[in-house]
C-alpha positions, -999 to +999 in steps of 0.1 A: +000+000+000+012+035-007+026+054+023-007+074+026-032+048+037-058+048+009-089+028+020-099-002-001-134-011+007-135-042-015-104-057+001-113-047+036-147-064+031-128-095+020-112-096+054-077-084+043-058-058+064-033-034+052-003-055+060-018-087+047-028-071+014+005-053+006+025-070-021+056-060-002+043-077+030+057-110+017+058-125+052+020-129+051+015-132+013+009-165-004+027-154-036+058-141-020+077-113-038+107-135-040+089-163-058+114-164-087+141-172-062+122-193-037+103-216-059+133-238-062+154-229-032+134-227-001+104-238+019+078-223-005+060-256-012+064-271+023+031-263+041+014-276+072-008-299+051+021-318+036+037-349+051+075-346+053+092-380+048+127-388+056+132-416+031+130-411-007+097-418-023+088-430-057+075-404-082+045-412-102+048-414-140+057-380-155+051-367-190+058-332-201+030-313-218+037-305-254+040-268-261+049-258-225+084-244-220+107-268-202+136-258-179+161-273-155+169-258-122+202-270-106+207-262-069+242-257-056+240-259-018+274-244-008+281-211+008+312-197+024+292-180+051+255-176+058+239-142+053+218-131+082+185-130+064+189-162+044+167-193+050+175-210+017+187-246+016+224-238+019+253-251+039+285-236+052+316-258+055+309-265+091+274-278+083+282-301+054+291-332+074+317-343+049+298-334+018+318-316-008+314-302-044+330-333-060+305-356-044+277-333-051+286-332-088+288-369-090+253-372-074+240-345-098+252-364-128+233-394-115+201-375-109+202-358-143+206-392-159+177-407-141+156-375-149+163-380-186+151-416-184+119-406-165+110-379-190+119-397-222+093-402-248+094-414-284+111-388-305+091-376-336+122-373-357+138-407-350+114-437-352+115-458-320+139-436-302+130-423-267+144-388-258+138-364-230+123-330-238+146-302-252+157-278-226+146-242-232+162-227-200+187-236-174+191-219-140+220-227-117+212-213-083+221-216-047+237-212-024+267-198-042+273-215-076+303-193-083+321-211-054+324-240-079+347-219-101+347-218-138+357-254-143+331-266-118+303-247-135+314-259-169+313-295-155+277-288-144+267-279-179+286-309-193+266-331-169+234-317-182+244-319-219+253-356-214+216-364-208+196-335-223+197-314-255+197-277-251+175-257-274+194-236-300+183-204-283+185-218-247+189-193-219+215-205-195+218-186-162+240-189-132+238-170-099+270-156-085+282-138-054+304-108-063+332-118-039+337-152-057+339-139-092+367-126-114+372-117-151+387-152-157+355-168-142+333-149-165+354-158-195+352-194-185+314-192-181+310-177-216+332-204-231+312-231-213+279-219-227+263-197-201+243-168-215+233-149-184+246-141-150+226-130-119+247-111-092+237-106-056+242-068-051+216-060-024+228-024-017+258+000-021+254+013+014+280-003+037+257-001+068+229-019+049+253-047+038+264-050+074+229-056+087+224-082+060+257-099+068+268-096+032+305-103+028+313-082-003+323-046-004+298-020-016+314-016-051+323-053-058+290-062-074+292-033-098+328-042-107+317-078-113+289-067-136+314-047-156+338-077-158+309-099-170+301-074-197+337-073-207+336-111-211+307-108-235+277-113-213+248-092-227+223-104-202+230-095-166+209-091-135+216-074-102+195-083-072+185-055-048+169-058-013+150-028+000+135-021+034+165-032+055+165-016+090+186+015+088+183+020+051+172+055+039+155+066+007+188+080-004+206+046+002+181+029-021+182+057-047+220+054-049+218+016-051+194+017-080+213+044-098+245+024-094+228-007-108+216+012-138+251+028-144+267-007-143+250-014-177+229-044-167+197-052-186+178-066-156+172-057-120+153-077-094+140-058-063+129-077-032+114-065+000+134-077+030+117-107+047+125-116+083+124-154+081+120-175+113+152-192+123+176-167+107+202-146+125+182-115+114+151-128+130+170-134+163+183-098+162+148-085+157+134-106+185+161-093+209+152-058+199+186-050+184+170-038+152+135-029+141+115-052+118+108-038+083+079-014+082+052-021+056+046+015+047+083+021+042+085-010+021+057+003-001+073+037-004+106+021-013+090-001-040+075+030-056+109+047-055+126+017-071+100+014-098+101+051-106+138+052-108+141+021-130+112+032-153+129+066-159+160+047-170+142+026-196+135-005-175+100-019-177+084-041-150+074-074-164+067-091-131+059-075-097+095-077-085+114-077-118+124-050-143+143-053-176+153-035-207+136-048-238+147-084-244+163-087-210+135-107-192+145-139-175+128-166-195+135-192-169+116-174-142+088-165-167+084-202-171+076-205-133+050-178-135+035-187-168+027-224-164+060-239-176+075-271-164+109-279-150+130-305-133+147-294-101+180-311-095+201-309-064+195-310-027+161-295-017+153-285-054+117-285-065+103-297-098+070-295-116+058-316-146+022-319-157+002-318-125+029-333-102+052-312-080+079-327-059+109-317-038+142-334-031+157-343+003+176-313+017+209-323+030+237-330+005+247-362+023+211-376+022+208-365-015+240-382-025+232-414-005+198-417-023+214-415-057+242-439-047+214-464-038+200-459-073+170-439-061+158-404-071+163-383-040+126-373-037+114-363-002+078-361-012+054-350-040+019-337-045-005-341-075-024-309-080-061-310-086-080-285-108-088-261-080-052-258-069-040-254-105-065-227-110-055-209-079-019-209-088-025-198-124-044-168-111-019-161-084+011-162-106+000-149-140-016-119-124+019-109-112+030-106-148+027-074-169+012-095-196-016-101-172-042-127-166-066-137-195-102-132-186-109-166-201-090-181-172-117-169-148-151-184-140-182-163-145-183-154-108-146-144-108-151-122-138-180-105-120-157-099-090-130-085-113-153-056-120-149-046-083-111-045-084-112-026-117-135-001-101-110+002-072-083+011-096-062-020-087-065-037-121-070-025-156-086-043-185-062-045-214-080-061-243-090-095-228-065-095-199-064-082-164-032-062-157-023-048-123-021-011-120+008+006-102-013+006-070-025-029-077+011-042-076+013-031-040-019-051-033-014-080-056-021-107-031-053-091-020-064-088-056-059-125-060-080-133-029-108-111-041-109-127-075-108-164-065-139-184-057 
């Protein structure tokens, strides 16, 4: 919600308060602002209604749906240190219990081989030959993939290519922490076949980085972006976090301007979330720092959006902006009904109407594969109602909007109310969030759904 509390009678009648309705109040929102990152890296699919099993389970038969984009997410669970706000499935050296990158890579090769077999279907071009689907996008996330070094990340792509065919125009992304990059690393990544790099910048303000327990210096992410451009990367993302306790408007303004000046074609901006069990949450609980303020988060989001828009970046998803052609195709697949195999400890996959997630610890992951089993902790098969809810929830976050045809008659009638409230605009046959609607995206979804 904007800093000035504008009353919203439709959403208040639906039982949503200001904090619950704000798109930046991701702690209480079902479609968290960090969905692109968390869908494959955290607890996003682990809810109270799911049974968590400690032994691998057998997946049902899987068959990709023709015409849907198909991607592969690869989770690298290693970090040198843990950032204070992070609750992703990552491990520092002291937490690995003997697991190491070499053992992880060996297990990854095994999982990718088993995945290719599970997804193989008769190929239309070679009679009688079974083949897995062509891969449109690859995203190597973590954790800190850049800790593997250029040779290690090249080996990851080699492992994938040994079992899958990349599309001619495949987008191949890796995340990287600025402190573990170098010009040589970026040159190795380009040679290996990576087409895109996503760098964790967060802020240029030293006191903000200190609160977040980020290890890199304020200017290192910007230098890394320039080094990546020098190595030939045309597609680069910088991640920003806004709303950190102690951050000022000017801190964020300088961070956004620095990202723009670095020459990247994509910026992601995420509201700080204080996750249970993190060092940041403990500091908030002890009263050492204040929790993020929802009104401040909304104001900062507007500042971020205005600054990026003025520089030629367009929002294409609530938390993502790009120059023309710079959109992250892999993440669009998550929001737009695509399918993907999630490989690595704790990774999540989705094919047809089945969603599954792997065991979390690298040792348990490797042991399952050594035993000849896919390392699946559990799965769920989505019914029509759940699929519909997620389609509305995710596609409405996109600038392309939600087709009216995806809604029932009763939902289309309720859409008139949020249009009248100025939260959604009708663009041809699609519902598109307005600027104010982006701040209340979750509440708009709740209003629309049966």
